[in-house]
N, C-alpha and C positions, 0 to 999 in steps of 0.2 A: 622350241629350237632357237638358239641364239644366233644374232647376225654375226657374219665374218668380220673381224675387226681389221680395217684397212689403215695403211698409214700413207702419208704424203711425202713428197719430195720437195726439197727447196732446190731452186735452179737460179743460176746466175743470169744476169741481164743478156750475157753473150749466149747462153743456152736458149734463153727465150727469142733472142734474135734468129737464131739457126731454126728454132721450131716454126717461127712465123714464116720462114722462107720455104719450108718444107710441107707445112701441114696445113692443109685448107680446112680441116675440120675442127681447129683449134678454138676453143672458147677462152676469152680474155676477159676477166672480170675485174673492174675497178670498184673496190669495196668503200671509197671514200664518199663523204657527202656530196650531193649534186653540184654545189658551189664549186667545190674544188675539181670535180670532174670537168666542169665546164671551163675552167680556167686552163686545162690542158690534160690529156690523158694519152695513153698508148693506143696507137691507131687500131681500130676495130674492137676496141675494149667495150663491153656493155656495163652500165652503171647500176650496180645493186648495193645500196649503202648498207654498211654495217648495222645500221638502226633498224633494219628490217630483215633478219635472217630468214623469216618465214616466207616472205616474197622471193628472196634469192633462191631458197631451197625448192620452191615451187616451180620456178622457171628451170633450174639447173638440173632437176629431177629427169626432165625430158631429154637430157643431154648426157646422161650417165655413161654412154659408150664413148663419149668424145674426151679428148685431154682437155682438161679445165685448169686454167692458171689464174690464181688470185694475187692481187697486189693491193698495197694500202700505201700511205705516205712513206713510211720507211720499213715496211716489211713485217712490222711488229703485230699490229692489229689483224692483218691478213692470215698470220700464222696462227692466231687464236681462232679464226673462223674456220681455217682448215681443221684444227683440233676439234671442232664442233662437227664439221661436214663428214669427217671419216667415219663417225659414229652413226651417221645417217645413210651410209652404204655407198659413199663416193670412193671409187677405187683408183681413179687416174687423176688426182688432184695434185697440183704443184703450187708451191709459194714462191713469189719472185723475191729473192733475198735483196734487202735494200730498198725496197718499194720503188716508187716512182722516182725518188731521189737518186736511188742507185742507178736506175734506168737512164736518166738523164746525165749523170757523171759518167757513164759508159758510152755516152754518145748516142743514145737511143732517140729515136724521134717522138716527139709529143705534138699531138694535133688539137685543135680547139673544136673543129666540126665532128659531127659523129662518125 
């Protein structure tokens, strides 16, 4: 039996801000390397670098029922990761358009502590 094929949505920084206000169960994933994450990331984001998709999948698999938003520096790499994750059974996946650059440009808050 074949797995259902899921799709993911691209969301704007504004949409993510609204989701963060409403949704306590939201999982936000920074897919950049640790050094960039530590320089500044979206509040509440967990850091799973694109360099280890297996580790990312292992942790996120436990959160399949929740909304999961991925972002990268400019939204490009996280989109590629979304392309992979939807084939692994992720049905509530979102990609942040413009990545953290777009987030900052839209006035989104960036924090340095976890």
